[in-house]
N, C-alpha and C positions, 0 to 999 in steps of 0.2 A: 683670548682668540683662540687659544688652540682646546682650551680646557685645562684643566686644572689633575688629569691624567697625566699630563707629558713634564718629564725634565727637556727644558729647550735649551739648550748648550750655542751658543755664537763664537766663533772664532774667528780670526784675522787672516786673511789669507797670504801668503808666501810673501815679504819683503813690504808688506803695507801694517803703519802700527803697531804691532806690539811684537811682529811677528819676523824671524832675521832674515839673513841678504838682504837688508836694507841695505839701496847705495844712493849717496850725496851728489849729484853727478857736477856739481861745483867744488866737492872735497870742503866746503866749511868759510869758502868765499866769497861772503855777501855780495862786495861788488862787481865781482867776475859776473854773478849771477844777477846786477840790476843793470850793469851794460847788457847782457841779453837780450833782456825785456826787452829794455827800448828800443833795441834794435827792432827785435821779432816781434813784440807785442803793436806796433803800429796804429793798432785803433780798427776799422772792420777793414775785411777787407781789398774791397776796392773802395777806400775812400779818399787816396790819390790816385797819377799814374805809374807811380813808383812802388806802393804798397802791397799791392800783390809780388812782384820780383823782391821786394826787400823781405817778404814774410818767407818763399820759400826760400831762398837761397842762406837766410840766416839761417834758418834750419838747421843746415849740415855742424853749425856753431853746436846747437847742445849736442848732437852725437859723437863731437870728437871728446868735446871733454864728459860724457858720459861712458864712450868707452876707455878714455883715460883712468877715469873713473874706480873702470868693475878691474880693470888691467893690474894696477897698482894700488888698490885699496879693498879691493873686493873679488876675486878671483873668481865665485861662483855668483856675481849677480845679478848673471843674468838669469836664473835656474829660477825664476818666478812662476813662469807660465802657467795659463792656465792648464795642460794638461797634467803639469806636477802635483797639481793645486786635488785636480781628480783623483790621483792616484795616492794621493794627501787622505783623501778622504774616507777610498777605501784603508789604507792602513789606520784610520782613528775604529772603524767600524768591522773591522777585524780584531783590532788593540781589544777594542772593550767585550767583544763575542768569546777570546781566548778568557778573560781576566771573567767573563763570567762561566767560565767550562766548556762553552759551546765550543762549534766548528768553524774556527775562521773562512773557511770556506765555503759558509751558509750563511755569513752575517751581511745582513741589507739596513740599507741606507734610506731616513729617514730624514726629509731637508724640505728648505721653503729660503726661497732665493728671489733677492729682488734683482731690480738691473744689472751690474754687471755680475752678482750673484746667479743670475738666468743662466749666460754663459758657462758658467762653472758647473752650471745639473746637467743642461745639455752638454756639454761635454763629458761629461762623465754619462749620464745615458749612450752617448754612443759608442761610448769608451768601455760600458760594462754595463750592457742595459739587463744582465739577468739578477744584476746586484741592488734594483730598484726594490722594497716595501711601500714609501709612501715617496713621491715629488709634484710642490706645488713651484710654480713660474709665477712669480708677478712682477711684472712692468719687463719686458720680454725683449731683451735682443735680436737682433737677428743673427745667427752666432755667423753664416755664411758671410756677409757685409764686415763682424766683428774681425775674422781672421784676413778679409782681404784690406783691412783698417784701410774698407771704402766709407761705412758710415753713409751712403748718401740719402737714403729714404727717411734718415730720421727727423728730418724736419717736416715729412708730410702732414703733419696735424698741429703745428706750431701758427699759423695763423687763426685754425679753427680757435684754440686757448686763447688768443687775442681779443678773438669776434667776441669769446662768451663775459669776455670781460664788460663788454658796452651794455651786453643785455639785462645780465646779470646788477653789475651796478644799478640798472635802470629798474629793474625789479625790485631793487632790496628799498630804493627808495634817499633822500638827500639824508638820511637821519644814520645810514649804515653804508650810504658814500660818498665821499666828502667831492667827487669831481662828477654828481652826478647832474644828467639834465634831464629835457624835456622826451626824448627818445634816445633808444639806442643809434641811431644813426645819428644824433647831435653828437653824443660821446663821443663817438667813432671820429666825424668829420672835426671836435675839437682836441682832437690827441692827432688826428692825420698833419692840422696846425700846425700843433707844435713839433712836430718828428720833422717838417720842411724848415722849421724858423730856424731848429740847429741845425741841420743836414745847409743852413745858406749860411748860417749866421755863430759860428761858435761864442759864446761868451768868457768875456776876463773877470777874475773877481782876482782884484787886487790883493785884495790882504789888510788893508790898510782900513779904519785905524786901529784894527784889534791887533795888526801884528801879526796875522798868521799868514802860513806860505801862498803866497800866489796859484792861484791853480788860471785854469780853463774849462768855463763846462764845456762841452763835446756831442757832436752827435752819436758819437761810438759811449760816453759816460750814458746816454738815453736807453740805446740798445743791452747794453748789461745790463738796464734796468728790469730790462723786460725779460730779457734769455735768464736771468736768476729767478722773475716772480713767476713764471709761467711751471717751473718746477714743482711749484706746490701754493695753487693760487688759494687752497681755502685759506693757508697760514698769511700769505702774499698777498693778494688783490688790493684788501683795507690800503694796506701800507702804498701800495704803488697810486691805488686813487689820490693818496694824501701829498704823494709828489707832485703827482700831476698837476691838481691844486693851485700848491705853492708856484709853478712853473709856469703857468697858464697868468697867476695874479705878477710875473715879474721877479719871484724869490727862487734860484737858478740853484743856491746853495746846496739844496739836499742832492744833486746831482755829482755835486764833485769828487771829484778820484774816482766815479762806479768804474769805469772803466779797468783804470788801474788795479785798485783791489781786487775783480774779476780773475779768479785764478781757482777756477773747477776742479784742476788735473792735476797731481802732485808731482814727483821725481817718480814717485811707486807706478801713481797709475799709469802715466809717461810710458818706463821700462817695461809695465804689463804688457799695453799694446802695442809696442814697437817687439820685443822679443816673441808673441804669439803673433805677429804678423809678418815677421821678417822674410822666411819661405814663399809667400804668398802677399805679399803688395802689392795694391793695385794703383798708390798715387804716390809713385817714386819720381814721378817726371815732372816737369812742370808743365806742360802740355795737360798731363793728368790734372793736377791741381788746380789747374787754369778750369777744366773742364768739373772738375767737381764745386768750384765754389760758381761758377754760372747757371751751375744746376739748384744750389738752395737757394741762391738767389731766386731764379723763378719759378720755385716752390715756395717760399717764406718772404714776403712779403716786408714783414713785421722782425722778422731774426736769422733771411737766410745769409746775409752780408756779415753779419756777425760770426756768424756760425762755425766759421772753417778755423778761425784763430781761438775758440773756444775750445770743442773740441780736439782740436792741436795737433792729427793724426799726422802730419804733415814732419811733424818733428824728429818721425823713424826714418827719413831716407837717410842719414848716414850713421846710422846706430848697426852696429855688426855683430851681433851674438853667437858667439860657438857654443851651440845645441846638440846634443846628444839627441837620435830621433826621439825615444822615450818620451821626449818636449815638447813634441811637433806634433799639430794636427795635419797629417796630411792627406788627408780625406775628407768628404762632406760629413758633416755632424747632424745625423740624422739616425733612426734605428735601424736602417739597412734593410727596411719592408720588415723588422718581424718586429710584437707588437710586447712591450714590455712585460714583466710577471705584473705587476699591474697598473692601470693605464694615470698616467702624468698627468695633472690638472695643471692648462693653462690659466692666470689670470690677467685679467684687460682691465684697465678704466676704458671708459667709451668712447675718450677723446684724452690720451695719453701724446703729449707736445714733447717728449726726448725719445718714447720708444711706443713708435707709432700702434695701434690697435695690427695696423698688417701685418706686425713682424711677429705679433701673439701666434696669427691666423697662420702666417708661411711656418711659425714651428711645430704648431699641430700638427699640420698636416706631411709635418716631414717624421713624427711617430707616432706609427703606427697605434689607434686603440685610445689613446690621447684625446682629453674632453677642451673645450675652450666655455672658463669661467666668466661671463662680465659683469661690472659695477658701473652703471652709470653717474657717470662723472668728469672731473676734470684735474688732472696733473697726472705727476711722474709715479709710478705705483698703485697698488688698491689702499695696501696697509697706509701710507704716507698721506692719503686723503682721509684716513677716519673709516673708510668701507664703507658697511653698512651692519647691523644684525643677520638681515639677510645674508650675505655673504658671511660670515661669520660661520652661522650656522651650515652653509655649505663646506666651509672648508672643516671643521670640525664633522661633521656627519662623513665624511670624505676620507677621513683617517681614523674613523669607525670602520671603513672600508664599503660606502658608498655614495657613488660615483654618478653625481649629475648629468642630465643629459647636456650632451654639445650643446653652445649658445645659450644659455640658460643666464637670467639679466636678472639683475637687482637693482630696484630702482635706487634712486638715489637721496641718500638722507641725512647727507652732512654740507651745503649751500656754503662757497662763499659768500663773501659778507655778513649772510643772515646767519649764520651760523661759526661766523668766524671769529676765537678769540679774540678779546678788546684786546 
């Protein structure tokens, strides 16, 4: 991807995986965590007349447990903010320069960030613009919406991705797509029929005679299938087709437990998000949560109703980090009207259902001189969908000092179903 001449170093940001300052909000009390999940993760946000209120008010429980864990077990547990991670990057490159006998003040960063890593990169570029040598941001979050804790436009391309499922399944043929139909419209209609059936009638699985645990397959389980699939269509579209085929023929067991097993965000992810947005949180009141949930539903009929409980920004309402100003973003994340020493390369798939193309365009507009490199394709981040020879050639040329014209677009090389691994 980068070329053999580079050493690629990956690291865990503060509080993540092997990095320190980790916090277990429930302090090892698995029963308390399970009870909270039952109270809070009630399914799609508008599944019942009380679900919305229950998700909002139960969120305060999570914050109370996290605050207690930090106070009693990890006094600096909230020191995991993205500005602190950006400062860590500066420390890394200065230490490396000093070790090489160079001036630390002249050290510059080479950086490839994906998804949350694009917030790290944009934050670094905003705080230390003169310290950038090369920076590629792939699958770009809108840093302003991230720090405001809203994420509302993240749903903008979800239905585009879901609609591509039907057209790509049809094009691939019955040998590649088990939910195939004679037209994309036929595939969409059958999928919508399954949605309506589960919306109106959950299906019990007794567990008899195999003596398995009884379960109920619900509308939320189906929506959980959709949201996990659109992250990586190249890998997951065939599996979703198989499950829909089984459900259509009366076997719903493949959907069982899909929602309860959906836990995209860890304690670390929630704490980083909540600490980052604490002084700017625009999703704090029940009115703001309602407006946000209504917006996501209006923008995505397939995933909008489950997205608020997936992204879980609402759990920040009672988290109370005490942070020094150096760990907080107090101004807009942008280039302050000045170009960086070398242009930032902002990359996106043409359809990114998690971080939409509009966010990449916004980010590019905030950093003067930056350019946008597009990859035709569907899914979250270019690199996780396989990219293309064209994309990697532009990345390697950029690292060597050749900046592509903005809006350069690479043709799709890997197509879901056709090129999906078996």
